[in-house]
N, C-alpha and C positions, 0 to 999 in steps of 0.2 A: 361656617358650619351651617347647615342646613337640615338635615336631620338624623336624628339618633334613635335606633331600633331599641327597643326594651324588651326582652327575653322572660315570661314568666315560665320559670321551669316547670319539667311536667305537665302533668292536667290528664281528666280524661277518669280514664283505669289505671291511669298509671300516677300514685297518690304521690309520691316521692318521698322522703323522710316522715314518719308519726313519731309526734309527741305526744302528752297524756289528754290533752285537749282538742289537737288539731291539725290537718295533714298538712304537710309542704306546700301543695298546690296552691291552697287557698290562701295562705298567708300572701306567698308572693306576690299570688295574682293583685290581691287589696292591694297590696304596695307600688306594683307595677303599675297600676291605675292611677296610684295618685300621684307615682313619681311622672306618668304623662302630662298629665295638666298641672303640676309642679313645673315643669321641663317648660311646656310653653306660655305658661304666666310668667316666667321670670328671664327667658332667653326670647327676647323677639325676634321671628324673622326662622326660630327654630321648631320643626314639627317633630312629634315622637310619634313613632309607630309600634305598637304592639302587634307579636309574634302570635297572642291569643288574647282574647278577649273574655271570652267565658270556660267553663274546665270543661274541654276537650283537650287532646292528647294532640301534638304535631311535633311529625317525625322529627329529629335532629337536623338533616341534611336542608329540610323545607323551612325552617329557622333560620337557619345562614344564607339559603338563597333569595328569602327574603329583602335579608339587609341588603345582598350584594344587587340582585335585580333592582332594587331603588337609590344603587349608588349613597348607602350610610356613609355618615362619617366617624359615628363610634356605634358598637353594636355590648349591651348590656346585658349578660343572663342575671335573674336572679335566683337567687336559692335561700334553704335555709340549710345548715348543715344537721348530722348526728352525729355521737357521737358510740351511742347505741350499737350491738353486733348481733347477729343472731350464731348460735351454737348447736351443732347437732349433739344429744346427749341421750345414753344408753338406760334404758330405767332395768329396771328387776326383772320385769317380762321379757328380756332380753331386743325389745321395741326401742326402736329411736325416733324421736322427737324434736322438733326445733324451741329453744328456749331464746329468750332475748336477752341478750346481757346487758344490761342497763349502765351508762357511769354519769350521773346526772351533775357530777361537780365540772365536769368540761364545760369551756364558755369562751367566748371572744367570737372576734370576725377577722377571715381572713378572705383574700381574692386575689384569683388563678388570671394565669396567660397561660397560652398554648405554649406547649415544648413539648419536648422528648426526652422525658427523665423514666430512669433506672429501672423502676417499679421494685425498689425493693421493702421488703415488711416494713410495714409503716408508713412509707413515703407512699403506695398504691390506693389506700382506704376509699378516698374522694374521688379518684380516678376511674375506679371499678366500680363505683356505685352509682355514681353519675352517668358513665357510659352504659350500665345496663340494661335502660329504657330502650337500646338498642333492639335487644335480643325479641322485643315485641312485636317489630315493624317488619312486615312483610318485607320480602326479597333484602332484608338489611345489608347483607354480602354484595349483594349488586351494588346497592345508595351508598356502601362504605368502601368502593373497593378489596373486599374482602375480609377486609376486619372485622377480628371476631372478638368483643371484650369480654371473653373466657379465657383466650389465649395470648399467655401475656408477651407469645414471641413477637405476636403481629402489633405491638403496640411500635416497633420500629417503625412502621407505616407514619408516622406523624413527622420523625426527622428528615423525612424528605419534603414538607411543608415548606411554603411561601415565607420567609424570615421577615418579611420586607417591614409589618409591622411590632415587630418585636419589643423594641425599644420604646413605640409610643404608646404598646397596650399596658406594658411594665413599669410609665410614669405614670399612665390615668389611672390604673392599679394603687400605684404609692400614693397619689392625692386622695383617692375613697379610703385606705387606710390611716390615711392624716387626719381623714374628717372623722372619720368611729371617735380614735384615739383621743382628741380632741372632746369629746361629751365621754370621758372615762371608760368606753369600751374596750375590753382586750385584745391587744393588738397581735394578730397572729402573724401576722406580714405578706406579704406578695408571694407567691408562690409560682411555678411553672409547670403543668401538668400535662398529658396526653389526654385531652378533654376533645370527643368528636362534636361537639357543639360550637366549639371554637374555630377549629382546624380550617376549615374552607373560608373563612372571611376572612373579604378584601378589603379589610379594613380593620384599623386597633380595634380589639375586641379584650374584654374581660368576663370573669363568670366569680361573680362575689356571693359571698356567702353571710348572711348579714345577722346571722347567731345560728346557736346550737338548739334546735327544738326539742334535744334528749335534756334539755334543762331545763327545769320550769320556771325557773324565776326568766330566762331569754324567752322562752315560748310566751307566756305570758306579754312581757315587753312587748315583744312581736305582735302580738294579736290587739294591742293596747291601740288608742288613738294617737296616743303621745306617742307611744314609740313608736308607730311606721312614721308620725310626723317627723320625729327626729333624723330616722332613716333617710328620707326623702331627701331634709335637708343636707345631709350629707352628702349623698349622690347630687344633688343640684349643684352645691359648690363644689366637688369635688369636678364634675364641669366645669365648671367656672374657671376652675384654677387651670386646667387642661387648654382650654380656648385661649384665654390669656396667654400660656406660655408657647401657646403653639403659633402663635401670632395671627390665629384667627379671629371672623369678625364674628 
């Protein structure tokens, strides 16, 4: 194991999920920078590379391309989850407005690997939200082979992806979830979803949701020094377990 690419989700004009205090893009960048330092300190000989180091947006295909170009051994995309949802409401004047339906009680961590899901109701919320950034890219249909995140039928494209790294990705994701659980974090498990940022990865790749920014307590935890240190330690320990189980040096 020589190189790990860390991908702080969203950035720039794309803030990701929003909490009461912060935006997803800022929390995940803070955690990712600390993760890079921890990896290079605790795993001698391993270099960590960030897909972004500042508040800028990087298109999905460029994030994974960076990992592929540098022959990374692992790809870790760091995100915050949200249970909030937008809904259109018709007022007494007949005009529609957008309201946020808040569900602050939802909490926990979950880690995703790329797979083909059926996009049934309730299963696709994360996939649709995380893939929505594609629409803000220029020529997004060219970049993703005609994939349109607003059209559920086009998710079939992910059924054609290479499956070489599926088992390794699931194993690594499981180690991550186990580490979160050891610290008492609610474990929402490992799942397969059609995620554009992971699909082209030529190495084991995961997207980990480190907590719900829509939950005020978890938002405060993810913003705190102690919380970020715990999350970073969880991820470093998971990498160590993965490296050992894979027979890597």
